[in-house]
C-alpha positions in Angstrom: 87.1 -40.9 85.9 87.9 -40.7 89.6 86.2 -42.0 92.8 87.2 -41.7 96.4 85.8 -42.5 99.8 86.7 -41.7 103.4 85.7 -41.3 107.0 85.8 -38.5 109.6 84.2 -38.2 113.0 82.4 -35.0 111.8 81.0 -36.1 108.4 81.0 -39.8 108.9 81.4 -42.0 105.8 81.7 -39.9 102.6 82.1 -40.7 98.9 82.9 -38.6 95.9 83.0 -39.4 92.1 83.9 -37.3 89.1 84.0 -37.6 85.4 86.1 -35.0 83.6 86.8 -34.1 80.0 90.0 -32.1 79.9 89.6 -30.5 76.5 85.8 -30.1 76.1 85.2 -28.4 72.6 88.9 -27.5 72.5 90.7 -24.5 74.1 91.6 -26.6 77.2 88.2 -26.3 78.7 87.4 -28.6 81.5 84.0 -30.2 81.8 83.4 -32.0 85.1 80.4 -33.9 86.3 80.6 -34.5 90.1 78.6 -36.4 92.8 79.2 -36.0 96.5 77.6 -38.1 99.3 78.3 -37.1 102.9 76.2 -39.7 104.6 76.7 -38.8 108.3 76.8 -42.6 108.9 79.0 -43.4 112.0 79.6 -39.7 112.6 80.1 -38.5 116.2 80.7 -42.1 117.6 80.3 -42.7 121.3 83.8 -43.9 121.8 84.4 -43.0 125.5 81.0 -42.7 127.1 78.1 -44.9 126.2 75.8 -42.2 127.6 77.1 -39.4 125.4 74.4 -37.0 124.2 72.8 -38.2 120.9 73.1 -36.2 117.7 71.3 -36.0 114.4 74.1 -36.3 111.8 74.2 -33.7 109.0 73.9 -35.3 105.5 74.6 -33.8 102.1 74.0 -35.2 98.6 75.2 -33.0 95.8 75.4 -33.2 92.0 77.0 -30.6 89.8 78.3 -29.9 86.3 81.2 -27.5 86.1 82.6 -25.9 82.9 86.0 -24.2 83.4 87.7 -22.0 80.9 91.5 -21.4 81.6 93.3 -18.4 80.1 90.2 -16.2 80.2 91.5 -13.1 78.5 94.7 -13.7 80.5 97.0 -16.6 81.3 96.5 -15.9 85.0 92.7 -15.7 84.9 90.2 -18.5 84.6 86.4 -18.6 84.6 83.9 -21.3 85.5 80.1 -21.8 85.6 78.5 -24.6 87.7 74.8 -25.5 88.0 74.2 -27.7 91.0 71.5 -29.6 92.9 71.8 -30.4 96.6 69.8 -32.2 99.2 70.7 -31.8 102.8 69.7 -33.0 106.2 70.5 -30.1 108.5 70.4 -30.9 112.2 69.7 -27.2 113.0 66.4 -27.5 111.1 63.4 -29.4 112.2 63.2 -33.1 111.4 61.3 -34.3 108.4 59.8 -37.6 107.2 61.6 -37.4 103.8 64.1 -40.1 102.7 67.2 -40.1 105.0 65.7 -37.3 106.9 66.4 -34.7 104.2 64.9 -31.3 105.2 66.4 -28.9 102.7 66.9 -28.7 99.0 69.0 -26.2 97.0 69.5 -25.7 93.3 71.3 -22.9 91.5 74.2 -21.6 89.6 77.7 -20.6 90.7 79.8 -18.3 88.4 83.5 -17.8 89.4 86.5 -15.8 88.3 89.9 -16.9 89.7 93.1 -14.9 89.3 96.3 -16.8 90.1 98.9 -14.4 91.5 101.4 -17.2 92.1 101.0 -21.0 92.5 98.6 -21.7 95.4 98.0 -18.0 95.8 94.8 -16.8 94.3 92.0 -14.2 94.4 88.5 -15.3 93.4 85.2 -13.5 92.8 82.0 -15.5 92.8 78.3 -15.0 92.4 76.0 -17.7 93.7 72.3 -17.8 93.0 70.2 -20.5 94.5 66.6 -21.4 95.0 66.3 -23.0 98.4 63.4 -24.9 100.0 63.3 -25.9 103.7 60.5 -28.4 104.0 60.3 -28.6 107.8 57.0 -27.2 108.9 53.8 -29.3 109.4 50.5 -28.2 107.9 48.1 -26.6 110.4 45.8 -29.1 112.1 42.8 -27.4 110.4 44.1 -28.6 107.0 42.7 -32.0 105.9 45.3 -34.7 105.1 44.6 -37.7 102.9 45.4 -40.7 105.2 46.4 -42.8 102.2 48.7 -40.1 100.7 52.2 -38.9 101.7 52.8 -36.7 104.8 52.5 -33.2 103.5 54.8 -30.5 104.9 54.8 -26.8 104.4 58.2 -25.2 103.6 60.0 -22.0 103.2 60.9 -21.4 99.5 63.3 -18.5 99.0 66.0 -17.1 96.7 69.6 -16.4 97.8 71.9 -14.3 95.7 75.5 -13.9 97.2 78.5 -12.1 95.8 81.8 -13.2 97.5 85.5 -12.4 97.3 88.1 -14.8 98.7 91.9 -14.9 98.6 94.7 -17.2 99.6 97.9 -15.2 100.3 101.2 -15.5 102.1 104.4 -17.5 101.7 105.2 -21.0 103.1 107.8 -23.6 102.3 105.2 -26.3 101.3 101.6 -25.4 100.6 100.4 -29.0 101.2 102.3 -29.5 104.5 103.8 -26.2 105.6 106.5 -26.0 108.3 107.6 -22.4 107.9 105.8 -19.3 106.8 102.5 -17.4 106.9 99.2 -17.9 105.2 96.2 -15.5 105.0 92.7 -16.3 103.9 90.5 -13.2 103.9 86.8 -13.6 102.8 83.9 -11.2 102.2 80.3 -12.0 101.3 77.4 -9.7 100.4 73.8 -11.0 99.9 71.1 -8.5 99.0 68.3 -7.6 96.7 70.2 -8.4 93.5 68.2 -11.0 91.5 65.5 -11.0 94.1 67.5 -12.3 97.1 65.3 -13.1 100.1 68.1 -12.9 102.5 70.4 -9.9 103.1 73.7 -9.7 105.0 77.3 -8.8 104.9 79.9 -11.3 106.2 83.6 -10.8 106.6 86.3 -13.0 108.0 90.1 -13.6 108.0 92.2 -16.6 108.9 95.9 -16.2 109.6 98.1 -19.3 110.0 101.8 -19.2 111.0 104.4 -22.0 111.0 107.6 -21.6 113.0 110.4 -24.3 112.9 111.9 -24.9 116.4 114.4 -27.7 115.5 114.8 -30.8 113.5 111.3 -32.0 112.6 109.7 -29.8 115.2 107.5 -26.8 114.4 104.9 -24.6 116.2 101.8 -24.0 114.2 99.2 -21.3 115.1 96.0 -20.0 113.7 93.8 -17.0 114.4 90.3 -16.7 112.9 88.1 -13.6 113.3 84.7 -13.2 111.7 81.7 -10.8 111.8 78.2 -11.0 110.3 75.7 -8.1 109.8 72.1 -8.9 108.8 70.9 -6.1 106.5 67.6 -4.6 105.4 64.5 -6.6 106.0 66.5 -9.6 107.4 67.9 -7.3 110.1 64.5 -5.9 110.9 62.9 -9.3 111.3 65.8 -10.9 113.3 65.8 -8.0 115.7 62.2 -8.6 116.7 61.5 -12.1 118.1 57.8 -11.3 118.2 57.7 -11.0 114.4 55.7 -13.9 112.9 58.6 -14.4 110.4 61.3 -14.5 113.0 61.7 -18.4 113.1 61.6 -18.6 109.3 64.5 -16.1 109.0 66.4 -17.7 111.8 66.3 -21.0 109.7 67.5 -19.1 106.6 70.5 -17.8 108.5 71.4 -21.2 110.0 74.2 -21.7 107.4 75.3 -18.1 107.5 76.0 -17.6 111.2 79.3 -18.6 112.8 79.8 -21.7 114.9 82.7 -23.2 116.8 83.8 -26.7 117.8 85.0 -29.7 115.9 88.1 -31.6 114.7 89.4 -28.6 112.7 88.2 -25.9 115.1 88.0 -26.2 118.9 88.7 -29.8 119.6 87.0 -31.5 122.5 83.6 -30.6 121.3 81.4 -32.0 118.5 81.1 -30.0 115.3 79.5 -26.5 116.0 78.6 -27.4 119.6 81.3 -25.5 121.6 79.1 -22.4 121.8 75.7 -21.7 123.3 73.1 -24.4 122.5 69.6 -25.4 123.4 68.1 -28.8 124.0 65.2 -29.4 121.6 62.9 -32.4 121.0 63.2 -34.7 118.0 59.7 -34.8 116.6 58.4 -37.4 114.2 55.2 -36.5 112.3 52.9 -38.8 110.5 49.6 -38.5 108.7 46.5 -39.8 110.4 42.7 -39.5 109.8 42.7 -36.6 112.2 45.5 -34.7 110.5 49.2 -34.8 111.3 50.3 -36.5 114.6 53.5 -35.4 116.2 55.5 -37.6 118.6 58.6 -36.7 120.5 61.2 -39.5 120.1 64.2 -37.9 121.9 66.2 -34.7 122.4 69.3 -33.2 120.8 71.4 -30.1 121.3 71.0 -27.4 118.6 73.8 -24.8 118.3 72.7 -21.2 118.5 75.7 -19.8 116.6 76.5 -16.1 116.6 77.3 -13.0 114.5 80.9 -12.9 115.7 83.6 -15.6 116.0 87.0 -15.7 117.5 89.2 -18.8 117.4 92.8 -19.4 118.4 94.7 -22.6 117.8 98.2 -23.6 118.9 99.8 -26.9 117.9 103.3 -28.2 118.6 104.2 -30.9 115.9 106.8 -33.4 116.9 108.4 -36.6 115.5 107.2 -40.0 116.8 110.1 -41.5 118.8 111.4 -44.8 117.5 109.3 -44.7 114.3 109.9 -43.5 110.7 109.4 -40.0 109.4 105.9 -41.0 108.2 104.8 -40.9 111.9 104.3 -37.6 113.8 102.8 -36.5 117.1 101.2 -33.3 118.2 100.1 -31.5 121.4 97.6 -28.7 121.1 95.6 -26.0 122.8 92.4 -24.6 121.2 90.2 -21.6 122.2 87.1 -20.2 120.6 83.8 -18.5 121.1 80.8 -17.2 119.1 78.8 -14.2 120.3 76.1 -11.9 119.0 77.8 -8.6 118.8 81.3 -8.4 120.4 84.7 -10.0 120.5 85.1 -9.7 124.2 86.6 -13.1 125.2 84.3 -13.8 128.1 83.0 -17.1 126.8 86.1 -18.7 125.4 85.9 -22.5 125.4 89.3 -24.1 125.9 90.3 -27.6 124.7 93.6 -29.3 124.9 95.1 -32.7 124.0 97.5 -34.8 122.0 97.4 -36.6 118.7 99.1 -39.0 116.3 99.6 -38.3 112.5 100.5 -40.9 109.8 101.6 -39.7 106.3 99.6 -41.5 103.6 99.5 -40.8 99.8 96.4 -38.6 100.3 97.7 -36.7 103.3 98.0 -37.2 107.0 95.7 -39.6 108.8 95.0 -37.7 112.0 93.9 -39.0 115.4 93.4 -36.4 118.2 92.3 -37.1 121.8 91.0 -33.8 123.2 89.9 -32.7 126.7 87.5 -29.9 127.5 89.2 -27.5 130.0 86.1 -25.4 130.8 83.0 -27.1 129.6 79.7 -25.1 129.6 76.7 -26.0 131.6 75.3 -28.3 129.0 78.5 -29.9 127.7 78.6 -32.8 130.1 74.9 -33.6 130.1 72.5 -35.5 128.0 69.9 -33.1 126.4 67.0 -35.1 127.9 68.6 -34.6 131.3 68.8 -30.9 130.6 65.1 -30.7 129.7 64.1 -32.8 132.8 66.7 -31.1 135.1 68.1 -34.5 136.0 71.5 -36.2 136.0 74.9 -34.9 137.1 77.8 -34.0 134.8 79.7 -37.0 133.4 83.5 -36.7 133.7 84.2 -38.9 130.6 82.3 -36.5 128.5 85.2 -34.1 128.9 87.1 -36.2 126.4 86.5 -36.5 122.7 88.3 -38.4 120.0 88.6 -36.8 116.5 89.5 -38.6 113.4 90.3 -36.9 110.1 92.5 -36.6 107.0 95.1 -33.8 106.7 96.5 -31.4 109.2 94.1 -29.7 111.5 95.2 -26.4 109.8 
């Protein structure tokens, strides 16, 4: 039985608990019941500017039961099956009146095969089938609503069937805290009509990280991430025609498939996913009245648009902390990234730089990075309400952002 809790500026306060039976019905099978709560509480704090743009924190509450069989026909192969249920508050979807603002629900089954080439170097194949419901749309005004009953929302109920292949390859001196070597993490996903999938796409990406020692306790770490998404079949047809009545519905379905950039483990200086193009949209609260559903705008937030391509480059020089023990480290970094619709031409690269402090704990480095936007976009230094109303000037302090996390940035 294990439990852990933590905090990061992206996910806020988080908790996780697990109960595991390490020899379920013999043959070294592992049965694990897990609960995860990413509350979003205290995420994206306004540490430098009291007028920083407001955000709606993402939330995730997940329960799962996993049965893993090691030595599946081979000592190097293992198999697992995992039913799960997940409730989410996705800031990219419309707001809802559900408890804690939850606006999406997923339940399904993951089936995975993992082949261990060498310790920490694996190839995995997975099929994930889920039944998803995004309850974000209000009923039409013409539909009568019981004023004494709950607010009734329409939603998009759809199936998602995804085959994926992932690998962790390369060679480094320490897989938990590498200082020398190369790591590769290629990934491929294919979602289609198998098992009645309502979303179709192909998605490929690769992440390459290098670690080069430059002297005693000094190393240069770098990372390159490249990714490409292709909507397929009916999904491609609908997403290519904004006049299609299902366009908004399919855009919501692709919210968690598209690429985004920005955040403490991506392009620092920006909030999670907000370093690319974004739009200012109203926060709408709906409530049932005798006349139907009444909608009120309570504020505005930035919503990331994402893209079908992603290019990210990170450079980080890791140094000792003068005068302190080896548990303390410092770092200076330069990050660059962009998301676009159809090309990798680096014309919209966002650049962030800064410095940070690391402290080694039993669960990894505690990381504190202060980042500075070198080339903010037109909305990056403004409040979303000011963008909508065409008021207010850019704020210099919003060029800075403080990131807190556990573990190395990459």
